[in-house]
LUMMISE-404817 format. One line per field, with one value per residue (C-alpha): residue number from 0; residue in three letters; x, y, z. Coordinates in steps of 0.05 Angstrom, whole numbers, m for minus. Layout:
BEGIN
dotor <- (NUM/...)
baba <- (ALA/...)
x <- (X/...)
y <- (Y/...)
z <- (Z/...)
//
This chain:
BEGIN
dotor <- (0/1/2/3/4/5/6/7/8/9/10/11/12/13/14/15/16/17/18/19/20/21/22/23/24/25/26/27/28/29/30/31/32/33/34/35/36/37/38/39/40/41/42/43/44/45/46/47/48/49/50/51/52/53/54/55/56/57/58/59/60/61/62/63/64/65/66/67/68/69/70/71/72/73/74/75/76/77/78/79/80/81/82/83/84/85/86/87/88/89/90/91/92/93/94/95/96/97/98/99/100/101/102/103/104/105/106/107/108/109/110/111/112/113/114/115/116/117/118/119/120/121/122/123/124/125/126/127/128/129/130/131/132/133/134/135/136/137/138/139/140/141/142/143/144/145/146/147/148/149/150/151/152/153/154/155/156/157/158/159/160/161/162/163/164/165/166/167/168/169/170/171/172/173/174/175/176/177/178/179/180/181/182/183/184/185/186/187/188/189/190/191/192/193/194/195/196/197/198/199/200/201/202/203/204/205/206/207/208/209/210/211/212/213/214/215/216/217/218/219/220/221/222/223/224/225/226/227/228/229/230/231/232/233/234/235/236/237/238/239/240/241/242/243/244/245/246/247/248/249/250/251/252/253/254/255/256/257/258/259/260/261/262/263/264/265/266/267/268/269/270/271/272/273/274/275/276/277/278/279/280/281/282/283/284/285/286/287/288/289/290/291/292/293/294/295/296/297/298/299/300/301/302/303/304/305/306/307/308/309/310/311)
baba <- (MET/SER/GLU/MET/GLN/GLN/GLN/GLU/LYS/HIS/LEU/ALA/ASP/ARG/GLN/ALA/LYS/LEU/GLU/LYS/LYS/LEU/ARG/HIS/ASP/VAL/GLY/ARG/ALA/ILE/GLY/ASP/TYR/GLN/MET/ILE/GLU/ASP/GLY/ASP/VAL/ILE/MET/CYS/CYS/LEU/SER/GLY/GLY/LYS/ASP/SER/TYR/ALA/MET/LEU/ASP/ILE/LEU/LEU/ASN/LEU/GLN/LYS/ARG/ALA/PRO/ILE/LYS/PHE/GLU/ILE/VAL/ALA/VAL/ASN/LEU/ASP/GLN/LYS/GLN/PRO/GLY/PHE/PRO/GLU/ASP/ILE/LEU/PRO/ALA/TYR/LEU/ASP/THR/LEU/ALA/VAL/PRO/TYR/HIS/ILE/LEU/GLU/LYS/ASP/THR/TYR/SER/ILE/VAL/LYS/ASP/LYS/ILE/PRO/GLU/GLY/LYS/THR/THR/CYS/SER/LEU/CYS/SER/ARG/LEU/ARG/ARG/GLY/THR/LEU/TYR/GLY/PHE/ALA/GLN/ARG/ILE/GLY/ALA/THR/LYS/ILE/ALA/LEU/GLY/HIS/HIS/ARG/ASP/ASP/ILE/ILE/GLU/THR/LEU/PHE/LEU/ASN/MET/PHE/PHE/GLY/GLY/LYS/MET/LYS/ALA/MET/PRO/PRO/LYS/LEU/LEU/SER/ASP/ASP/GLY/ALA/ASN/MET/VAL/ILE/ARG/PRO/LEU/ALA/TYR/SER/LYS/GLU/LYS/ASP/ILE/ALA/GLU/TYR/ALA/GLU/LEU/LYS/LYS/PHE/PRO/ILE/ILE/PRO/CYS/ASN/LEU/CYS/GLY/SER/GLN/GLU/ASN/LEU/LYS/ARG/GLY/ALA/VAL/LYS/ASP/MET/LEU/ASN/GLN/TRP/ASP/ARG/ASP/PHE/PRO/GLY/ARG/ILE/GLU/THR/ILE/PHE/THR/ALA/MET/GLN/ASN/THR/SER/PRO/SER/GLN/GLY/VAL/ASP/ARG/ASN/ALA/PHE/ASP/PHE/ILE/SER/LEU/GLN/ARG/ASP/ALA/ASP/ALA/PRO/LEU/SER/GLY/ASP/VAL/ALA/GLU/SER/ASP/LEU/PRO/ALA/PHE/ASP/PHE/LEU/ASP/THR/THR/ASN/ASN/GLY/HIS/ILE/ASN/LEU/ASP/GLU/ALA/ALA/LYS/ILE/ASN/ILE/VAL/THR/THR/TYR/LYS/PRO)
x <- (0/28/36/m22/m66/m48/m66/m133/m148/m131/m178/m233/m226/m227/m289/m325/m306/m331/m395/m409/m395/m439/m494/m491/m492/m551/m589/m580/m603/m664/m682/m670/m715/m762/m745/m772/m835/m867/m898/m859/m840/m773/m755/m680/m654/m590/m546/m488/m445/m411/m461/m524/m490/m470/m539/m573/m521/m531/m607/m609/m564/m609/m672/m649/m638/m693/m750/m799/m817/m805/m794/m738/m745/m684/m695/m646/m662/m624/m620/m590/m522/m475/m436/m478/m465/m536/m517/m478/m534/m581/m524/m505/m577/m589/m536/m574/m642/m674/m735/m713/m735/m692/m727/m708/m719/m676/m664/m593/m617/m663/m607/m558/m611/m631/m564/m510/m443/m398/m455/m474/m524/m537/m598/m640/m615/m635/m704/m719/m694/m733/m798/m791/m773/m829/m880/m854/m854/m929/m938/m907/m937/m871/m882/m810/m758/m687/m631/m556/m536/m487/m464/m413/m466/m510/m454/m432/m503/m507/m446/m468/m534/m500/m446/m484/m558/m563/m601/m586/m611/m583/m611/m657/m650/m726/m767/m839/m848/m884/m947/m946/m947/m876/m831/m756/m706/m630/m606/m533/m544/m495/m445/m378/m360/m290/m320/m368/m312/m268/m325/m345/m273/m268/m336/m315/m381/m385/m382/m413/m386/m434/m405/m457/m436/m369/m338/m350/m287/m307/m372/m386/m397/m326/m298/m337/m315/m242/m252/m282/m228/m175/m209/m211/m136/m119/m170/m188/m258/m284/m330/m361/m371/m406/m454/m468/m483/m533/m570/m570/m601/m629/m677/m684/m608/m609/m636/m689/m756/m793/m761/m773/m825/m781/m837/m880/m825/m846/m811/m848/m846/m870/m817/m773/m700/m657/m588/m533/m580/m610/m572/m608/m582/m509/m466/m430/m357/m293/m261/m194/m198/m139/m148/m137/m94/m137/m202/m272/m339/m383/m446/m418/m389/m456/m491/m496/m479/m510/m454/m486/m556/m570/m638/m642)
y <- (0/67/126/162/100/95/168/158/97/135/192/144/107/173/197/131/137/209/192/136/181/238/189/161/231/254/189/197/269/251/195/234/291/253/301/259/217/171/211/275/323/353/420/419/490/499/561/535/527/465/452/451/409/358/358/344/290/254/259/230/174/160/164/101/63/89/42/99/136/211/260/309/374/419/494/551/624/669/734/771/782/813/760/702/643/624/562/524/497/476/440/404/386/358/306/282/272/306/353/425/497/559/621/693/751/813/815/839/909/913/895/944/999/988/970/1024/1009/967/942/869/849/778/792/827/781/719/747/762/694/658/693/675/602/594/618/574/513/520/532/465/426/415/386/400/453/426/476/461/487/440/429/486/535/516/526/591/617/601/644/699/705/702/753/802/789/772/708/635/606/573/538/480/418/421/485/503/571/625/618/542/534/509/457/471/414/415/345/364/384/329/338/373/429/402/335/370/414/355/315/374/379/305/305/367/403/466/517/585/638/688/755/794/773/741/809/833/815/833/794/775/703/701/724/671/618/638/633/563/540/564/527/464/469/484/438/379/355/421/433/364/378/445/411/356/409/441/375/371/435/443/502/494/505/569/639/644/658/642/573/553/575/599/641/581/541/522/480/421/432/360/328/277/293/259/261/297/324/258/233/166/155/166/103/85/82/121/166/202/272/306/370/337/281/229/191/213/176/201/194/238/288/297/318/394/424/493/534/603/629/704/736/812)
z <- (0/m20/28/m6/1/74/84/49/91/154/135/116/183/220/183/198/272/277/241/289/349/323/305/376/407/363/375/450/449/407/455/520/498/452/396/338/337/286/229/243/187/206/176/177/174/134/140/98/160/185/241/198/145/197/228/161/145/211/210/140/165/225/182/146/211/256/277/264/200/193/136/128/89/82/83/72/81/33/72/12/41/m11/m47/m21/m68/m85/m126/m72/m29/m85/m120/m56/m38/m107/m94/m31/m64/m4/m11/m1/m5/m16/13/m2/46/48/123/110/89/149/197/166/168/240/273/279/247/293/337/342/290/314/357/305/249/288/306/233/211/265/248/174/188/239/189/134/179/189/114/95/154/191/260/284/266/272/286/285/353/388/460/458/433/492/543/511/513/588/603/555/592/660/644/601/613/687/672/684/618/556/494/511/467/456/457/446/414/455/413/419/344/332/365/358/368/371/353/362/435/459/402/411/363/351/329/282/253/239/209/164/139/124/89/50/61/17/75/64/112/145/124/162/232/217/203/274/312/383/390/462/441/413/480/517/467/478/554/549/501/549/606/563/552/624/657/612/627/655/595/604/678/662/614/664/717/669/669/745/770/841/846/922/928/887/897/842/876/812/806/878/930/987/1017/1034/1068/1139/1190/1221/1296/1308/1264/1302/1312/1260/1230/1268/1322/1345/1405/1403/1332/1349/1349/1414/1396/1410/1359/1358/1388/1353/1393/1460/1433/1465/1458/1479/1475/1418/1459/1513/1464/1430/1494/1504/1571/1584/1614/1617/1606/1605/1612/1611)
//
């Protein structure tokens, strides 16, 4: 086998391994949050970026193996950004034999008109895009709208909201729109961005850059991403721990009065003593008293002697 053949085999093996991992992550997220059900019509939103390409690729892969039947419809919104290559996505989608729609709406001009030069355009751009896609989903009878946000996006959004919005919230893997008309799912919720990026490179997806927001160098999200990447280098495993923590919240141990009813908390005066205050529950054995360099009986140590009482 020549050196070139060995390299090609290595890349093919790596692609197969990543595909299996991403398929596993997506399948687990779909199962955990019941994202897709029998008979669903999934509107898969494509931006031309690596994440949405990977999402469509994996969903089409899972569609062939799933024990249930569901449809996939790919949708791209051409927001009329200058220089947007209109031919790339249709040409790519034609090779997949997947139903698709290319929508056109000049949100670019609206954003440039409303947002001062140098200010972040993402918020208005995303609202305009979301409204258009929500409306089109209802028009084609889509039961779910699939977005390509991954695990890193979810964590970054948590810190963005904490640092700049004063809110403890992120991107849920499954979301019902405010009007109740649309269900949004994020099948890549468990997938790492670095896995997606490598997979996209190996698959040679025809990436289309977002010139509207990509030209802004000092986006807050970029700063948060840099912070998380540094943590990942300095403390391997920290990102996984953060995401695990987001799945294990305890409202009663926080300070959000809307998430937990602190006002109605009442102690039970008739509750029996238990735990570390119940003398009858204490074991009778000696333990080392390092302060006095000796041994004392735990039963005796647990008893409280009133030394002084003061009444004015």
